[in-house]
C-alpha positions, 0 to 999 in steps of 0.5 A: 500500500502507498503511504496515503493508503496506509494513513487512510486505513489507520485513520478510518479504522481509528474512527470506527474504533473510537465510535464502537468502543463507546458502544461496546463498553456499555453492553457488558454492564448496561443490564446491571445499571438499568435495574437501578433506574426508574423503569429499569424493572421493566425488562421490555424497556431494557430490551428496547433500550438495547435494541433501539440502536440497531433498529435506527441503524437499520433505518438510516444506513441507506439514506446516509449512504445515498447522501454520501453519494450526493453531497460527499462522504465527509459531511455525512460522516461528520453529521452522523458523528454529531448525532451519535454524540448528542444521543450519547450525552442524552443517555448520560443525562437520562433520569429514567429508562424512557430518556435512555431509549431516546438517547439510544435512538439518536445514537443509532440515527448516526449511521455512518458505517456505509459512508466510512466504508465508501470513503475507504473504497474511494481512497484506496486502489482495488488491489489493496481495498480488502487490506483496508477493510481488514484494518477496519474490521480488525479494529472493531474486533479488537475494541470488542475484546478490550471492552469485555475487559475494561467495561466493568472497571470503567463502570466502577470508576465513572458509572453509566453516565460517565461511560455514555459521556466518554462515548460522546467525547470519543465521537467528537474526537473521531470528527477531529481525526477525520478532518486532520488525518483523512485526505479529501476526496472530490465529490463525484462530478458528471456521474449519472445518479442511479436509482436505489433499485439498481443496487437492490436488484443486482444479483451479486449484491443480493448474494453479498447482502445475504452473506453479511446478514447470515454472518451476523445472524450466526454471530448473534445467535452463537453469542446468545448461548456461548457464555452459558456454554463457557460456564456449563461446559468449560467451568469458566465463571462469567467475569473470567470469560475475557480470558478466552475472548481476548486471546482468541481475537488477538490470535485470529488477527495474526492467522487471518493476515496471510489469507488476506494477502493471498486473496489480494496479491495472488488473486485468490479471493474466491477460494479464500472467501468460500473457505471462510464460509466453510470454516464458519459452518465447521465451527458451528458443527464443532460446537454442536458435536465436540465442545465438552471442555474449555479447550475445545470451546476456545479452539472453536472460538479462535477459528470462528474469529479467523473466519469472521474477520476474513469475511468482515474484510472481504464482504465490503470490499466485494460490495464496493467492487461490484456496485456501480461507482455512482451508487457505491454509498447506496450499495454499502448502505443496503449492505449495512442495513442487512447487517443490522437486520441480521444482528436483530434476527440472530439475537431474537431467533437464537434466544427463542431456539435456546429457550425451547430447544437448548444450546445445541439446537442453536449451533445446529441451526447456525450450521445449516445457515452457513451451509446454505450461504456456502451454496449461494456464494458458490454461484456468485460472480466475483468482480474483476479488478477495475484499473484506476484512472490515471492519476487517481488512487481509486 
């Protein structure tokens, strides 16, 4: 990668990380804090406060992505971060669960994922795009693991109000980083504005959207029951689960790097992409059949994060290559909306299946989902690299 591409990757990954760290820090401790608030005894309101973010993310990803095609990436990202910060400060102040829900709704309205990934695609050449997407995806995985360790400590020091305030401050810091470190990209001029149906009806984009939705359905359903499996099968108390999560996430980064390099430099995108889906299916089957000890659970978790990180890097890269250049933001908006829907369905379905049929039924259902995805992905046309116009980096 060129120095500019490395700077773009590091800067946009940091922007994602600053925003996601604030969100992830809240998750491990929110339900504990909710019980101390007026209205917190109503579990429906507590669930709505947690889920409201994902719902508004799903609603606003496409409009924000389309707006970034028309007015530019940076203005949309800045607006989204300001809305997210406002929601964070409202949640920090919230005197009861209804105001907490309002703050979470506003946080979700700052739906910048499509605009950020579109900006990454604008500023990188196709042969290096997956590496930049991998940097962004890895930053999300890393801050998730760090939040599992740091959230209880920070909550003890500053409380939930302090965590939400920190979230808002980190979003404002991300704006500064965007303005100072990320190069400007020219607003598209002279390109035909394409209708949304162009990306909604593209067969290969549909398959990629099915992929990200399926991946996050599996992730959420799996993590509904995995903590219980670590406790009941692995004998590891809940406060100690980070001792499995953190090493698995860190080791997975090291393992996925050669795969990403081979996908890009050696033009092995198709076999590596399909192999990662197959590995996802194998992990779920392994959790169903062979997960009676902490060591086997740790091994399956490591392999899951390897496959997950590869797919998180390659999927948005493939979307950006497949979409028409004038509708790149819209395509990534649809992609991120599908991701949010997958998170919601996976959590709801995983909980329902576990409630009625047990943990192993969740792993078997995830195995079937991954195999269906593998069959569909096998029929996909993988885009050829488009040479960049002379004098441009994307």
